[in-house]
C-alpha positions as CSV (number, residue, x, y, z in Angstrom):
1,M,-78.2,42.1,-176.6
2,V,-75.8,44.9,-175.4
3,V,-76.5,46.6,-172.1
4,E,-74.6,49.5,-170.8
5,R,-75.1,50.6,-167.2
6,G,-73.5,53.6,-165.6
7,V,-71.9,54.8,-168.8
8,S,-72.6,58.3,-170.0
9,A,-74.0,58.7,-173.5
10,A,-71.9,61.9,-173.8
11,K,-69.0,59.6,-174.4
12,P,-68.8,58.7,-178.1
13,L,-70.4,55.3,-178.9
14,E,-67.1,53.8,-180.3
15,K,-65.3,54.7,-177.0
16,R,-67.8,52.9,-174.8
17,E,-67.4,49.2,-174.1
18,G,-70.9,48.3,-175.1
19,G,-70.9,50.8,-178.0
20,S,-67.7,49.2,-179.4
21,L,-69.3,45.8,-179.1
22,L,-72.4,47.0,-180.9
23,L,-70.4,48.6,-183.7
24,G,-68.4,45.4,-184.1
25,R,-71.6,43.3,-184.4
26,I,-73.0,45.7,-186.9
27,A,-69.7,45.5,-188.9
28,Q,-70.0,41.7,-188.9
29,R,-73.6,42.0,-190.1
30,D,-74.9,40.3,-186.9
31,V,-77.4,43.0,-186.2
32,G,-80.6,43.8,-188.1
33,G,-81.7,46.6,-185.8
34,V,-80.7,48.7,-182.8
35,V,-83.3,49.1,-180.1
36,A,-83.0,51.7,-177.4
37,V,-85.4,53.0,-174.8
38,K,-84.5,56.6,-175.6
39,L,-82.2,58.2,-178.1
40,D,-80.3,60.0,-175.3
41,R,-79.4,56.6,-173.8
42,L,-77.4,56.0,-177.0
43,F,-76.1,59.5,-177.9
44,R,-75.7,62.9,-176.2
45,N,-73.7,64.3,-179.2
46,T,-75.6,65.2,-182.3
47,I,-72.7,64.5,-184.7
48,D,-71.9,61.1,-183.1
49,C,-75.6,60.2,-183.5
50,L,-76.0,61.3,-187.0
51,E,-72.7,59.7,-188.2
52,N,-73.4,56.4,-186.6
53,V,-77.1,56.1,-187.6
54,M,-76.4,57.1,-191.2
55,S,-73.7,54.4,-191.4
56,W,-76.1,51.9,-189.9
57,S,-78.7,52.9,-192.5
58,V,-76.2,52.1,-195.3
59,E,-75.7,48.7,-193.7
60,G,-79.5,48.1,-193.5
61,V,-79.6,48.4,-189.8
62,A,-82.7,50.2,-188.5
63,L,-82.9,52.2,-185.3
64,H,-85.9,51.6,-183.0
65,L,-86.7,53.9,-180.1
66,I,-89.1,52.5,-177.6
67,D,-90.2,55.9,-176.1
68,F,-91.5,56.7,-179.6
69,G,-93.9,53.8,-179.6
70,G,-91.3,51.4,-180.9
71,Q,-91.3,52.9,-184.3
72,S,-88.1,53.0,-186.3
73,I,-86.8,56.2,-187.7
74,D,-86.4,55.8,-191.4
75,T,-83.2,57.7,-192.0
76,G,-83.6,57.1,-195.7
77,T,-86.4,59.7,-195.9
78,A,-86.2,63.5,-195.5
79,M,-88.6,63.4,-192.6
80,G,-86.7,60.6,-190.8
81,K,-83.4,62.5,-191.2
82,M,-84.9,65.7,-189.9
83,F,-86.6,64.0,-187.0
84,L,-83.4,62.2,-186.0
85,T,-81.4,65.5,-186.3
86,V,-83.8,67.4,-184.1
87,A,-84.1,64.5,-181.5
88,A,-80.3,64.2,-181.4
89,G,-80.0,68.0,-181.0
90,F,-82.3,68.0,-178.0
91,A,-80.4,65.1,-176.4
92,E,-77.2,67.1,-176.7
93,L,-78.9,70.2,-175.5
94,E,-80.1,68.4,-172.3
95,R,-76.5,67.1,-171.7
96,N,-75.2,70.7,-172.0
97,L,-77.9,72.0,-169.7
98,I,-77.1,69.4,-167.1
99,S,-73.4,70.3,-167.3
100,E,-74.2,74.0,-166.9
101,R,-76.4,73.4,-163.9
102,T,-73.8,71.2,-162.3
103,R,-71.0,73.8,-162.9
104,N,-73.2,76.6,-161.5
105,T,-74.2,74.6,-158.5
106,L,-70.6,73.7,-157.7
107,E,-69.5,77.3,-158.1
108,R,-72.2,78.5,-155.8
109,L,-71.2,75.8,-153.2
110,R,-67.5,77.0,-153.5
111,Q,-68.5,80.6,-153.0
112,Q,-70.4,79.5,-149.9
113,N,-67.3,77.6,-148.6
114,R,-69.2,74.3,-148.8
115,K,-67.7,70.9,-149.6
116,T,-68.1,69.9,-153.2
117,G,-66.9,66.3,-153.0
118,G,-63.7,64.4,-152.3
119,D,-61.1,65.8,-149.9
120,S,-61.3,69.4,-148.7
121,P,-59.3,71.8,-150.8
122,F,-56.0,73.1,-149.6
123,G,-56.5,75.9,-147.1
124,F,-59.6,74.3,-145.6
125,M,-60.9,71.4,-143.5
126,V,-64.4,70.1,-143.3
127,G,-66.3,71.5,-140.3
128,S,-68.3,69.4,-137.8
129,D,-71.4,69.6,-139.9
130,K,-69.5,67.6,-142.7
131,Q,-70.4,70.2,-145.3
132,T,-68.9,73.6,-144.4
133,L,-65.3,74.3,-145.2
134,V,-63.4,75.9,-142.3
135,P,-60.1,77.8,-143.0
136,R,-56.9,76.2,-141.9
137,P,-54.7,79.2,-140.8
138,R,-51.3,77.7,-141.8
139,E,-52.6,76.7,-145.2
140,Q,-54.3,80.1,-145.7
141,F,-51.0,81.7,-144.9
142,V,-49.4,79.6,-147.7
143,I,-52.1,80.6,-150.1
144,T,-51.5,84.3,-149.2
145,Q,-47.8,83.8,-149.9
146,I,-48.6,82.1,-153.3
147,R,-50.8,85.0,-154.3
148,K,-48.1,87.5,-153.3
149,M,-45.4,85.6,-155.3
150,R,-47.7,85.6,-158.3
151,D,-48.4,89.4,-157.9
152,D,-44.6,89.9,-157.7
153,G,-44.4,88.4,-161.2
154,L,-43.3,84.8,-160.5
155,S,-44.4,82.1,-162.9
156,I,-46.6,79.3,-161.6
157,R,-43.7,76.9,-162.2
158,K,-41.3,79.1,-160.3
159,I,-43.8,79.4,-157.4
160,A,-44.0,75.6,-157.2
161,E,-40.2,75.3,-157.3
162,T,-39.9,77.9,-154.5
163,L,-42.4,76.2,-152.2
164,N,-40.6,72.9,-152.7
165,Q,-37.2,74.4,-152.1
166,K,-38.4,76.0,-148.9
167,G,-39.9,72.7,-147.7
168,V,-43.5,74.1,-147.6
169,A,-45.7,71.0,-147.4
170,A,-48.7,70.6,-149.7
171,R,-50.3,68.2,-147.3
172,G,-47.3,65.9,-147.4
173,K,-47.0,66.1,-151.2
174,K,-44.7,68.0,-153.6
175,W,-46.0,71.2,-155.1
176,H,-46.8,71.0,-158.8
177,P,-47.6,73.9,-161.2
178,T,-51.1,72.6,-161.7
179,T,-51.7,72.6,-157.9
180,V,-50.5,76.2,-157.7
181,A,-52.7,77.2,-160.7
182,R,-55.7,75.5,-159.1
183,L,-55.2,77.4,-155.9
184,L,-54.8,80.7,-157.7
185,N,-58.0,80.1,-159.7
186,R,-60.1,79.1,-156.6
C-alpha cells in the first residue's frame, strides 16, 4: 500500500515520492490494481492521468475508484476512455478553479493592505491587529525612489546596484533585481 499525505495531486505522479514508488511497483509487476478514494487524489492534470492510466492498462493494471462504487474504469473500452478523460478533465478544472480563487483572494487582500502570509512586505509592518499592513515611512520613501529611478529609465538590475552602492538597506539584506521587480509589481 502506498499512502501520500499532504502532497498535491497537481504535482506529476512520477515526481511525488509515493507516486514514484507506485510506478516502480507497477514496472516490477508487483501491482494488479490501483485503488484510490477519488481520481483527483491521484491526478489533477488530465494528460498525466491519461498517460499513466493508459500505460497501466497495457501492463494489465486496473484503476479502481472508491467514490464510484469501487468499480474499475475499463480503459480498454471507448466508454471507459471517455469517462476517464472527462473525470480527469474535471479534476484539472477544479485545481485550476482553486488556483484562481486563491490568486483572486490574495490580490484582494493585497489591495486592502492585509497580510497575506509570511513576513510583511518591504514598506510595511504588521499592525496591532496582526492582519493589517501599516506603512513604514522610511521604506515607503525607498519604494518611491525605486519607482522614480525606474521612471527615469534605469534597468531593474541598475536600480539594485545603485541601492547597494548607496548602502540603502533592504531589511539588512542586499538588494537583488528580483526584489526590486517584486516591489515595482506590488
